[in-house]
Residue frames relative to the residue before (quaternion, step in Angstrom):
aa qw qx qy qz dx dy dz
M 1.0000 0.0000 0.0000 0.0000 0.00 0.00 0.00
D 0.3548 -0.7002 0.5912 0.1853 3.58 -1.08 0.88
T 0.1936 -0.7612 0.6103 0.1025 3.55 -1.25 0.68
D 0.1500 -0.7314 0.6589 0.0918 3.46 -1.16 0.85
T 0.0412 -0.7467 0.6639 0.0086 3.40 -1.32 0.80
D 0.0253 0.7969 -0.6032 0.0212 3.51 -0.81 0.93
T 0.0439 -0.8560 0.5147 0.0214 3.55 0.21 1.27
G 0.5223 -0.6754 0.4080 0.3232 3.65 1.20 0.13
T 0.6235 -0.5753 0.3985 0.3485 3.64 -1.26 0.20
D 0.5405 0.6392 -0.4081 0.3642 3.53 1.26 -0.53
T 0.7642 0.3233 -0.2568 0.4954 3.69 0.95 -0.41
G 0.5763 -0.6680 0.3578 0.3060 3.50 1.21 0.42
T 0.5944 0.5245 -0.3520 0.4978 3.49 1.36 0.62
S 0.3672 -0.7383 0.5287 0.2010 3.51 -1.19 0.48
A 0.5680 -0.6069 0.4365 0.3442 3.57 -1.22 0.49
V 0.0453 -0.7857 0.6143 -0.0575 3.53 -1.03 1.06
R 0.2098 -0.7237 0.6372 0.1618 3.52 -1.29 0.43
L 0.2322 -0.7352 0.6000 0.2134 3.65 -0.88 0.63
E 0.0906 -0.7704 0.6301 0.0351 3.56 -1.06 0.88
A 0.5711 -0.6189 0.3956 0.3666 3.56 -0.89 0.94
W 0.4931 -0.6237 0.5049 0.3360 3.62 -1.03 0.63
S 0.0870 -0.7954 0.5996 -0.0164 3.58 -1.08 0.93
D 0.7401 -0.3796 0.3387 0.4398 3.50 -1.37 -0.01
D 0.6947 0.5015 -0.2861 0.4290 3.55 1.02 -0.73
D 0.5811 0.6052 -0.3752 0.3942 3.60 1.23 -0.01
A 0.3667 0.7382 -0.5047 0.2565 3.76 1.02 0.10
G 0.6398 0.5318 -0.3267 0.4483 3.56 0.90 -0.65
L 0.6011 0.5536 -0.3362 0.4682 3.52 1.12 -0.84
L 0.6998 0.5026 -0.2744 0.4270 3.47 0.82 -1.18
R 0.5956 0.5344 -0.3491 0.4876 3.64 1.15 -0.66
A 0.6930 0.4803 -0.3000 0.4461 3.56 0.85 -0.90
L 0.6435 0.5045 -0.2914 0.4964 3.59 1.18 -0.55
N 0.6004 0.6018 -0.3177 0.4200 3.55 1.20 -0.23
A 0.3936 0.7548 -0.4402 0.2857 3.53 1.36 0.06
P 0.6234 -0.5591 0.3703 0.4021 3.65 -1.06 0.67
A 0.6204 0.5574 -0.3597 0.4184 3.65 0.92 -0.85
L 0.7273 0.4189 -0.2235 0.4955 3.63 0.95 -0.79
T 0.7794 0.4047 -0.1962 0.4361 3.60 0.99 -0.43
G 0.3705 0.7870 -0.4205 0.2581 3.46 1.52 0.04
H 0.6839 0.4604 -0.2500 0.5077 3.57 1.11 -0.80
L 0.7045 0.4375 -0.2313 0.5087 3.63 1.19 -0.22
G 0.7034 -0.4725 0.3094 0.4317 3.69 1.01 0.21
G 0.5842 -0.6165 0.3369 0.4063 3.55 1.33 -0.05
P 0.7491 -0.4468 0.2530 0.4186 3.51 -1.24 0.16
E 0.4739 -0.6709 0.5242 0.2248 3.55 -1.16 0.70
T 0.4706 -0.6337 0.4970 0.3605 3.66 -1.07 0.46
E 0.7019 -0.4397 0.3502 0.4375 3.57 -1.36 0.35
E 0.6769 0.5069 -0.3236 0.4244 3.63 0.83 -0.81
E 0.6681 0.4839 -0.3088 0.4734 3.55 1.13 -0.85
L 0.6100 0.5354 -0.3410 0.4742 3.55 1.14 -0.60
A 0.6409 0.4800 -0.3419 0.4920 3.62 0.86 -0.72
R 0.6500 0.4912 -0.3559 0.4578 3.70 0.88 -0.52
R 0.6534 0.5121 -0.2932 0.4742 3.53 0.99 -0.92
H 0.5990 0.5508 -0.3476 0.4658 3.62 1.00 -0.76
R 0.6816 0.4840 -0.2946 0.4630 3.54 0.76 -1.10
R 0.6528 0.5096 -0.3312 0.4521 3.66 0.93 -0.76
Y 0.6223 0.5241 -0.3372 0.4738 3.69 1.06 -0.75
V 0.6703 0.5157 -0.2939 0.4454 3.48 0.90 -0.98
D 0.7086 0.4489 -0.2767 0.4689 3.50 0.83 -1.01
L 0.6144 0.5513 -0.3476 0.4447 3.63 1.03 -0.62
S 0.6905 0.4867 -0.2730 0.4603 3.56 0.98 -0.89
A 0.6667 0.5095 -0.2626 0.4764 3.50 1.29 -0.53
D 0.5156 0.7145 -0.3923 0.2642 3.53 1.27 -0.68
G 0.1812 -0.8277 0.5096 0.1494 3.60 0.74 -0.97
T 0.5411 0.6342 -0.4017 0.3790 3.66 1.16 0.05
G 0.5350 -0.6028 0.4384 0.3977 3.64 1.08 -0.21
A 0.4392 0.6711 -0.4819 0.3528 3.70 1.31 0.03
G 0.7789 -0.3289 0.2417 0.4762 3.75 0.93 -0.28
R 0.0971 -0.7685 0.6280 0.0751 3.56 -1.27 0.23
M 0.2443 -0.6993 0.6433 0.1936 3.47 -1.37 0.46
F 0.1213 -0.7920 0.5979 0.0247 3.55 -1.22 0.72
R 0.3333 -0.6276 0.6434 0.2846 3.50 -1.39 0.35
I 0.3620 -0.7124 0.5643 0.2073 3.53 -1.09 0.78
V 0.1076 -0.7936 0.5987 0.0176 3.58 -0.81 1.04
L 0.3315 -0.7509 0.5437 0.1752 3.57 -0.77 1.18
L 0.2289 -0.7679 0.5895 0.1017 3.51 -0.98 0.97
P 0.6309 -0.2149 -0.7396 -0.0940 1.65 -2.03 1.38
E 0.3171 0.7939 -0.4478 0.2619 3.57 1.36 0.26
E 0.1987 -0.7815 0.5373 0.2470 3.65 1.12 -0.84
A 0.3868 0.7036 -0.5175 0.2957 3.56 1.01 0.66
V 0.4088 -0.6904 0.5462 0.2405 3.60 -0.96 0.85
V 0.1020 -0.8620 0.4963 -0.0170 3.72 -0.21 1.20
G 0.8306 -0.1663 0.1313 0.5150 3.69 1.00 -0.35
S 0.4449 -0.6841 0.5112 0.2697 3.51 -1.21 -0.25
I 0.0525 0.7675 -0.6388 0.0119 3.48 -1.34 0.43
G 0.0860 0.8057 -0.5842 0.0477 3.56 -1.19 0.50
Y 0.2383 -0.7303 0.6173 0.1697 3.33 -1.43 -0.13
W 0.0069 0.7995 -0.5992 0.0413 3.66 -0.99 0.66
A 0.5263 -0.6148 0.4916 0.3216 3.48 -1.35 0.52
Q 0.1768 0.7300 -0.6557 0.0766 3.42 -1.36 0.66
T 0.4475 -0.6660 0.5186 0.2954 3.50 -1.34 0.10
W 0.0345 -0.8019 0.5958 -0.0297 3.59 -0.86 1.04
D 0.8293 -0.0495 -0.0247 0.5560 3.60 -0.55 1.01
G 0.7380 -0.4303 0.2230 0.4696 3.52 0.97 0.77
E 0.6726 0.4945 -0.2870 0.4698 3.60 1.24 -0.14
P 0.4453 -0.6472 0.5326 0.3148 3.67 -0.97 0.67
V 0.1095 0.7916 -0.5919 0.1052 3.70 -0.71 1.03
Y 0.3954 -0.6006 0.5897 0.3678 3.51 -1.39 -0.07
E 0.1933 -0.7076 0.6598 0.1631 3.44 -1.42 0.45
T 0.1534 -0.7712 0.6097 0.1000 3.56 -1.14 0.50
G 0.0040 0.7655 -0.6432 0.0182 3.49 -1.37 0.61
W 0.0717 -0.7935 0.6042 0.0151 3.60 -1.15 0.53
A 0.0011 -0.7253 0.6863 0.0544 3.43 -1.53 0.13
V 0.1237 -0.7590 0.6385 0.0297 3.51 -1.11 0.97
L 0.5304 -0.6581 0.4551 0.2800 3.51 -0.93 1.07
P 0.6676 -0.5758 0.3067 0.3587 3.67 -0.91 1.07
G 0.6996 0.4958 -0.2888 0.4258 3.67 0.80 -0.87
F 0.7348 0.3870 -0.2331 0.5059 3.48 1.18 -0.23
Q 0.4698 0.6947 -0.4380 0.3237 3.61 1.14 0.03
G 0.7615 0.3745 -0.2783 0.4500 3.64 -1.23 0.43
R 0.6062 0.5541 -0.3421 0.4567 3.60 1.27 0.36
G 0.5821 -0.6228 0.3628 0.3764 3.54 1.26 0.08
L 0.3769 0.7554 -0.4597 0.2756 3.56 1.38 0.19
A 0.6877 0.4780 -0.3231 0.4407 3.64 0.77 -0.77
T 0.6044 0.5427 -0.3252 0.4842 3.53 1.18 -0.55
S 0.6586 0.5028 -0.2896 0.4792 3.50 0.93 -0.93
A 0.6629 0.4911 -0.2899 0.4852 3.58 1.00 -0.96
T 0.6351 0.5585 -0.3194 0.4276 3.52 0.97 -0.78
R 0.6645 0.5217 -0.2702 0.4618 3.45 1.04 -0.89
A 0.6210 0.5009 -0.3076 0.5185 3.53 1.23 -0.74
V 0.6825 0.4522 -0.3339 0.4672 3.71 0.77 -0.80
I 0.5464 0.5674 -0.4043 0.4649 3.69 1.12 -0.34
A 0.6497 0.4819 -0.3084 0.5006 3.58 0.88 -0.89
E 0.6585 0.4886 -0.3496 0.4533 3.65 0.83 -0.68
A 0.6633 0.4776 -0.3195 0.4795 3.62 0.80 -0.95
R 0.6273 0.5218 -0.3630 0.4499 3.73 0.91 -0.75
S 0.6622 0.5072 -0.2905 0.4690 3.52 0.94 -0.93
A 0.5862 0.5621 -0.3706 0.4506 3.64 0.97 -0.64
G 0.1745 -0.8838 0.4179 0.1175 3.50 1.08 -0.80
L 0.4575 0.7099 -0.4309 0.3178 3.62 1.19 0.22
H 0.8061 0.1626 -0.0561 0.5662 3.62 0.90 -0.92
R 0.5118 -0.6684 0.4587 0.2845 3.56 -1.21 0.75
H 0.7963 0.2947 -0.1328 0.5113 3.61 1.08 -0.76
L 0.1782 -0.7051 0.6753 0.1221 3.62 -1.31 0.67
H 0.0905 -0.7740 0.6250 0.0451 3.59 -0.85 0.98
A 0.1213 -0.7281 0.6682 0.0933 3.38 -1.62 0.44
F 0.1256 -0.8321 0.5393 0.0329 3.58 -0.71 0.90
P 0.0718 0.8218 -0.5630 0.0500 3.64 0.51 1.09
S 0.6304 -0.5242 0.3943 0.4152 3.57 -1.09 0.60
A 0.5581 -0.6250 0.4188 0.3500 3.68 -0.87 0.74
D 0.7384 0.3804 -0.2435 0.5008 3.60 1.00 -0.54
N 0.5066 0.5903 -0.4474 0.4412 3.68 1.22 0.40
A 0.2333 -0.8170 0.5168 0.1048 3.64 0.22 1.36
A 0.6879 0.5120 -0.3178 0.4045 3.58 0.80 -0.87
S 0.6993 0.4464 -0.2735 0.4867 3.66 0.96 -0.87
N 0.6070 0.4974 -0.3743 0.4940 3.58 1.10 -0.58
A 0.6454 0.5178 -0.3419 0.4455 3.72 0.93 -0.53
V 0.5694 0.5460 -0.3588 0.4989 3.55 1.17 -0.59
C 0.6700 0.4941 -0.3307 0.4445 3.65 0.70 -0.86
R 0.6335 0.5439 -0.3016 0.4603 3.61 0.98 -0.88
K 0.7360 0.4568 -0.2379 0.4393 3.45 0.79 -1.14
A 0.6893 0.4991 -0.2439 0.4650 3.48 1.27 -0.64
G 0.6207 -0.6118 0.2927 0.3934 3.50 1.43 0.15
F 0.4480 0.6849 -0.4744 0.3243 3.65 1.15 0.13
E 0.3952 -0.6818 0.5707 0.2308 3.52 -1.22 0.52
L 0.3422 -0.7268 0.5511 0.2258 3.59 -0.79 0.89
R 0.2292 -0.7874 0.5673 0.0747 3.64 -0.71 1.20
G 0.6422 -0.5294 0.2982 0.4673 3.52 1.23 -0.27
E 0.6241 -0.5288 0.4033 0.4101 3.58 -1.36 -0.08
R 0.1324 -0.7875 0.6014 -0.0250 3.47 -1.23 0.86
D 0.4147 -0.6457 0.5560 0.3193 3.59 -1.15 0.31
F 0.0334 -0.7810 0.6222 -0.0420 3.64 -0.75 0.91
E 0.2066 -0.7218 0.6390 0.1670 3.50 -1.26 0.41
Y 0.3372 0.6948 -0.5935 0.2264 3.51 -0.72 1.30
P 0.4636 -0.3212 -0.8053 0.1829 1.36 -1.45 2.01
P 0.7504 -0.4101 0.2728 0.4409 3.52 -1.25 0.24
G 0.7491 0.3346 -0.2530 0.5127 3.49 -0.62 1.09
R 0.7197 0.3876 -0.2394 0.5239 3.52 1.22 -0.41
P 0.2552 -0.7753 0.5544 0.1626 3.62 -0.37 1.10
M 0.0467 0.7801 -0.6238 0.0109 3.52 -1.21 0.72
R 0.3897 -0.6412 0.5868 0.3045 3.63 -1.28 0.20
C 0.0056 -0.7952 0.6036 -0.0574 3.46 -0.79 1.11
N 0.3877 -0.6353 0.5869 0.3189 3.61 -1.35 0.22
D 0.3028 -0.7064 0.6189 0.1621 3.52 -1.18 0.81
W 0.0118 -0.7738 0.6312 -0.0526 3.51 -0.53 1.28
R 0.0517 -0.8129 0.5800 0.0098 3.56 -0.97 0.92
L 0.1249 -0.7750 0.6158 0.0678 3.50 -1.11 0.70
D 0.3672 -0.7359 0.5310 0.2040 3.54 -0.85 0.89
L 0.2902 -0.7975 0.5042 0.1602 3.59 -0.37 1.16
E 0.6188 0.5286 -0.3543 0.4605 3.59 1.14 -0.29
T 0.6751 0.4296 -0.3272 0.5027 3.69 1.16 -0.10
P 0.3964 -0.7552 0.4686 0.2299 3.57 -0.54 1.04
């Protein structure tokens, strides 16, 4: 199911549609692998790592169990594909939760697209109904991603040590949203 969100210009965000990740999105994943977009995440991945990630995204989107989904972000009304976002199940502090993450191509940043897409993915995770909380873990020094969390209604729970990618420690902010609260 595709999701539209039109939050209007009064909030400084733009309208986007989320479309399920598909086999056709490998090129988007490659474009999002740029050093400018992966600096807070340990840098670009190899082609082999990208191929594995793409397969995980396709499989997650086809799963249908509510365990999560990945999406491409489409800017409206231009119909331009501008990034990716998703949510997936994991365990955090012993609790089953959803986690979310996103990336927007450099030419489209600063227009509220990540915030609009995050609001849309919140609706998707809420609709899936498996877990009460949705978390985001942006690097503590990633001001833009932390602002997205704040604007989308997440509660900052503080800084935490996190490992991403596996084997690379980082300091992140733990943002949490209660999916049972509208």
